[in-house]
C-alpha positions in Angstrom: 15.1 17.8 -19.8 14.9 16.3 -16.3 17.6 16.2 -13.8 18.0 13.8 -10.9 17.2 16.8 -8.6 13.8 17.2 -10.4 13.2 13.4 -10.2 14.0 13.5 -6.5 11.7 16.4 -6.0 8.9 14.7 -7.9 9.4 11.5 -5.9 9.3 13.5 -2.6 6.2 15.4 -3.7 4.4 12.1 -4.5 5.2 10.8 -1.0 3.9 14.0 0.5 0.8 13.8 -1.5 0.1 10.2 -0.3 0.8 11.1 3.3 -1.5 14.3 3.2 -4.3 12.4 1.4 -4.3 9.6 3.9 -4.0 11.7 7.0 -6.3 14.4 5.6 -3.8 17.2 6.2 -3.5 20.3 4.1 -0.1 19.9 2.3 0.7 23.5 3.1 0.7 22.6 6.8 3.2 19.7 6.5 6.9 20.3 6.7 9.7 17.8 6.5 10.0 17.6 10.3 6.4 18.2 11.5 5.3 15.2 13.4 2.2 13.5 12.1 0.7 12.5 15.5 1.8 15.4 17.7 1.4 18.2 15.1 -1.4 17.0 12.9 -3.4 14.7 15.2 -2.9 11.6 13.0 -3.7 8.2 14.4 -1.6 5.0 14.2 -3.9 3.4 11.7 -2.9 6.2 9.3 0.7 5.0 9.5 -0.3 1.6 8.4 -2.3 3.0 5.5 0.6 5.1 4.5 3.0 2.1 4.5 0.5 0.1 2.4 0.0 3.0 -0.1 3.8 3.6 -0.4 4.4 -0.1 -1.1 1.8 -0.1 -3.9 2.9 3.2 -5.4 6.6 2.5 -5.5 6.5 -1.3 -5.8 8.6 -1.8 -2.7 8.3 -3.8 0.6 8.5 -1.9 3.9 8.8 -3.9 7.1 6.2 -2.9 9.7 9.1 -2.3 12.2 9.9 0.7 10.1 6.7 2.4 11.3 8.5 3.8 14.3 10.7 5.9 11.9 7.7 7.2 10.0 6.8 9.9 12.3 7.3 12.8 9.9 7.8 13.4 6.2 11.6 13.2 6.6 11.3 9.8 8.2 8.9 8.5 5.6 11.1 9.6 2.7 14.1 7.8 4.4 12.1 4.6 4.9 11.1 4.6 1.2 14.6 5.3 0.1 15.9 2.4 2.2 13.2 0.1 0.9 13.9 1.1 -2.7 17.7 0.6 -2.2 17.1 -2.9 -0.8 14.9 -3.9 -3.7 
């Protein structure tokens, strides 16, 4: 039995997995609000790689102007939610 909460948690866990893999960050170090660049020394190329991986994984389109919102896990999840809702 799966609930919508479990699905949302799985969805968010997948996003976190993608972000951590691309930025080469230990998942235990990433919080919803820790900033990729400032707190984890990520570069801007990583953001573009994340955007591309999210598009492939979730079969969505994310406009590159959304990169400015993708500064932490919370922002990435919001961008993916918006793109999925617009699909």
